[in-house]
N, C-alpha and C positions, 0 to 999 in steps of 0.2 A: 757652529750653530746650524740647526737643521735647514733654515731657510735663508742663510746669509747670502748665497749666490743668487737666489731668487730675488731677494730684496734689491741687490745691486743691479741686476738686469732690469727690474721694473723701474728703478730710479732712472736708468739711462733711457728707457722707452716710455717715460711718462706721457700719457696721451692727452689730447685736448678734451675740453668739457663736453657735456652731453648734447649741446645744441650745435655740434660741428656740421654734420651733413645729413645723417639719417635720423630716424626716430629713436627714442628711448636711449639705449646704451650704444647704438651704432655710431661708428666714426666714419667709415667709408672714405677716408683719405688715404688710399693705399696704392697710389700710382697716379702720376700727373696726367698722362694721356686719358686715363679712365676718369679722373676727377673733372677734367675739362669737358668731358662728354657726359657729365652727370652720372657717371658710373654705368652707362649703357655699354657694358664691355663683355658680357658673358659669351656672345658669339663672335667676338673679335679678339683672337689671341695675337695682340699687337707687339708685345714685348715681354720682359721677364715677369711682369705681374700676372701673366697667364698661369704661372706655377701656383698661384693662390686662387685666382678667379675661376679658372677652367683648366684643370690639368690635362683633360683630353685634348684640348686644342694645341698643346705643345707639339704634338707629332706632326702638325701641318705647318709649323713655322718654318721660315725660309733659311735662317742662319743656323750655324752649328753651335754657337755660343752666345748667350745673353747674360750680361752682368749689369745690375741696376741698384743704385743707392739714392735715396731721397728722403724728404721730410716736409712737414707742413707747419705753418703757424696759423692759429685761429684766434679770433677775438670775439667773445660773446658779450651780449648785453641783455640782461633779464631784469624785469621790473615786476612788482607785485603791489596791488592796491587791495587791502583787506575789506571785506564786506561790511556794510553798516552794522552797528553804530560806530565801529572803531575807526574805519577809514585810514588805517595805518599804511603809509606808502613807503616801500623799501626797494632798493636796488641791490641786486646781487653783486658782490665784488667781482670784477672781471679779472680773469687770469689768462694769460697767454702762454700756452705750452706747446711743445713741438714733438710729436711722435715721429719716429724714423721707421724706415722699412728697407729691406735688402732682399733682392731676388737673384736667382741664378737658374739658367736652363742650359742643359747640354744635350745635343743631338749627335750621338756618335756616328761618324762617317761609315764605320763598318756595319752599323745596325740601323739602317734608314727608317725602320718601322717604329723605333722606340725613341723616347725622350725622357730625360731625368730632370727634375726640378727641385728647388729648395727655396723656402720663403721664411722670412722673419718679419713680423709686423705686429701692429696693435689694433685689431679690428673692433674692440670694445673698450669703452671708457666713459667716465663721467666725473665732473668736478662741480661742486656748488659750495659757495661760501657766503652765508648770510651774516648780518650784523649780530654781535653777541647778545644784545638786549632786545631784539625784535620780538613781536608778539608770537611768532612761531618757533621760538627757541627751544620749547620742550619737544618739538618734532624734529628739528634739524638746525644746527649751526654750521656744520661743515660735513661734506660727503665727498669721498674720492673712491673711484674704482679704476684701477689700471690693469692692463692685460699685456701679455707678451706671448705670441703664438709662434711655434716652430712647425713647419709643415714640409717634410720630404714628400715628393710626388713622383708618379710614374705614368707615362702615357704609351699606348700601343695602338698602332694603326691596323685595324682588323680588315680593312678593305681600302680600295683606292679613294673612297669618299667618306669613310667613317672611322673614327677612333674613339677609344675609351680611356678613362684616366682615373687614378685613385690618389688621394693624399691622406696622410695620417697627421692629425692635429694634436700637438702637445701644447697644452695651455697652462700658463701660470698667471694667477690673478691675485692682486693685492687689494684689500678693502679697508677703508677707514670711515667711521661714522661718529660724529660728535654732536651731542645735544645737551641742553640744560637739564639738571635734575630739579624736580619740583619740590623745593624747600620753602617753607614760610619764613617770613621775617626779612631783615635787611640783607641777609647773605644770599638771597635767592638767585640773583643774576651772576653771582661769582662761583656758582657750583655747576659742575658739568661732568659728563662721563664720556670717555673716548674708547670706542671699540676699534681694534685694529688686528688684522690677521692676513694670512696668505694661504692659498690653496692651489692644487693642481688638478688637471683633468685631461681626458683623452677623447678624441673624436675622429670621425672619418669623413672625407670629402670624395664623393663619387660624381663622375661627369661623363657625358657623351657629346661628341662634336660631329656634325654632319655637313659635308659640302654638297648642297643640293645641285648647284651648277656654278658656273664661273662668276655669277653675280650674287648668289644667295647662299648664306650659311646659317645653320641652326645649332643651338646648343642648349643643354640642360645640365644643371649641377644640383646636387643634393648634399647638404652638410648636416651631419647628425647633431642632435643635442649633446651638450657637454655638461656634465654635472661637476660642479666645483664644491668640494667639501673643505671647510675650514674647521678642523676639530679642536685646535688649541689656540684660538685667538686670545688676546689680552684686553681686558677691560680695566681701565685706570680711571680713578675718580679724583676730581679736583674739588674738594670740599673744605670748609673751615676745619682747623686742626681738632677742635673739640668733637667733631663728628666722624673722624677717621675710623673709629672702631666699628661704626655702623655701615661704613662704605669701604670695605677692604678691596684692594686691587685683586683681581682673580681672572681665571680663564673662562672663556665662553666658547660655544660651538654654534656654527650656522652653516647653511648651504644655499647655493643658488644654481639654477640650471640655465645655461645659455641655450638659445632656442634652436630647434630644427629649422633649416632654411632650404627653400627651393627657388632656384632662379631659372627662368626661361628666357632665352634671348634669340633675336633674329638680326642679321646684318645684311645690308643690301648695298651693292656697289653699282650705281647707275652708269658711271663712266670711270675712266682710269684714275682720275684725280679726286674723286669724291666717294666717300663711303658714309653710310648712315646706319644707325643701330637703335634697337629698342629692347629694353628689359622689362619683364614683369617679375617682381620678387615677392615671395611669401615668407613671412617670419612667424613662427609659432611662439609668440611671447606669452602665451598662456602658461608656459612652463615656469614663469616667474610669478607664482601666485602669492608668495609671501617672502618676507625677509625678517626672520626672528632670531634674536641673539639669546641663546640659552645659557644663563649664568650658572656657575657652580653653587652659588649661594644667593638667596633672595635679598634684595636691598629695598629700603623704603623710598617712596617718592619717584621711582623709576617706572614710568608708564610706557608700554610698548604697543605699537599698532602694526602688527606684522602683515596683515592682509593687503596685498597689492592688487589682485584680481585683474591683472593685465590680460589683454585680448590678442588674438591672432590678427595680423594685418597684411595688406598688400601695399606695395609701392610701385611707382611707374617712372621709368627713366628713358629719356631719348637723347641722342647725341649725334654729332656729325664731325667729320674731319675732311678738310680740303687741302690738297697739295698745291701750293702756289708755284713753287719751283723745286728744284732738286735739293735746296737747302732749307726751305721754310714750309711749315705746315701750320694751319690754324684750326681751332676746334671750338665747339660750343655745345651746350647741353641744357636740358630742362628736366626737373624731377619733381614729383609730388609724393610725399611720404605721409601715410596715415599714422596717427599716434596710437600706440597700444594702451595708453592710459585711459581708462573709462571715466565717465562722470562719477563724482562722489568718491573717487579714490586718488585724488591728486596730492601726492606727498611733496612737500617743498624741497626735499633732497633731490628729487628727480622730476622737476616740472617739465611738462611736455605738451605739445599740441601738433595738429596737422601742420605741415610746412611745405612751402614751395622753395626750390633751390634753382638758382641760375648760375651757370658757370661758363668761363671762357679760358682759352689756353692756346699755347703755341709751342712748336718744336723747332729747334735750329740744329741742322747738321753741321757741326764744327768741321768734321771730315767724315769720310764714308763709314768709319767704325765708331765714331764718338758723337753722341747726341745729347743736347740739353733740352729738357721739357719743363714747362712751367704752367701753372694754372692759378686762377683766382675765382672765387665764388661768393655768392651772397645767399643767405637762407633767412626766410621770414616766416615766423609763426604768429598769426594774428592774435588779437586779444581773445583770451579764453577764460570765461567765468566758470570756475570750478571749485570744488570743495573736497575736504576729507571728512566724510560723514561720521566716521568713528571718533573723530576728535572735535567735531563742530567747529571746523576752521576752514575758511575759504575766502576767495576773492578773485581778482582779475590778474592773470599772468600774461605777460607779453615778452617775446624773445626774438632777437635777431642775431646773426653771426656773420662775420666775414672770415675768409680764409685765403691764404696764399701758400703755394708750395713750389718746390723746384727739385729736380733730380738730374743725375748724370747716368747715361746709359752707354755701355760698351757692347758692341756686337761684332761677331767675327764670322 
């Protein structure tokens, strides 16, 4: 089967829901030191995660080899109160899922100016599961997007203080969307359509790292948009047997474009035991302007609302790490993420709002070459009154999420 290996890998790497760390489809749980510092990590190539966050920074890392394996568990809570006169109150079924990541960096002794890296992770993902018979069932009952990214990367030190890096992104994405079919009569709530499919895409990650002096470092990374085409998805209908002829299972096509991203970071080391960092991140979510499932045959009662009209956004991240002794480090961070979902375009499959994230973490050196890092965080999105104008459906959404992660790092 064409996508059999892709489906298997996506099943292993199934990511957490949409309200994990960042806005929209962002997960941002891609390294415990980074997550504990609210992902203010662009100018801090601290460990193997630099192979993803900032390939250029790999050339300035101290050790010759970094190997890293970890994962996260996240628990979301989302509620919805429909606008008058209905006042239907619903809670999204909470699902706890665990994405994993693996990183490797090699700095050959014979070539001190270069570094090689490789990463496997799940930077994008979403999961929502609403009650089968809720008032928004014709818009969404279930939505899942999972991703698996492979990125080989290369870094070269062009001077004593500056390096450049490049990474090639190979992305595999799986999509599932289920909603009720608008039939009249007693069979209405027992009829639904399920869209599922997989697609692949390619992108590039470019970065520059600069050591201004012994206390300050600067970095910039630019990640290209990635277009994911799903040309042969499968639409399956669950309808009463007497209507099967009008609702045949069939193929569909769709596409989505993951956004261009630009991260600017600065790190400052005021003294030997303390380092602080700040990131400003831009995401061009305007690329996700629609999500339309194009069927081979038209079917009755299936209404689509493809326009998303997402906007470009900035997010702000700050974090610190303090070395207590040679075996223990503590970390903390604060982030503010703007939502790309504009007013009047809130789809219940991807409800989103501006959010504040607080994170803490610690690292323990079991021995000189073996480190355990852990992080925990809380994300809050306040009440947001919003609607889907094209469907005359809206209300008050509120979301919170907790996460916990752990990793093992070997360095030589």
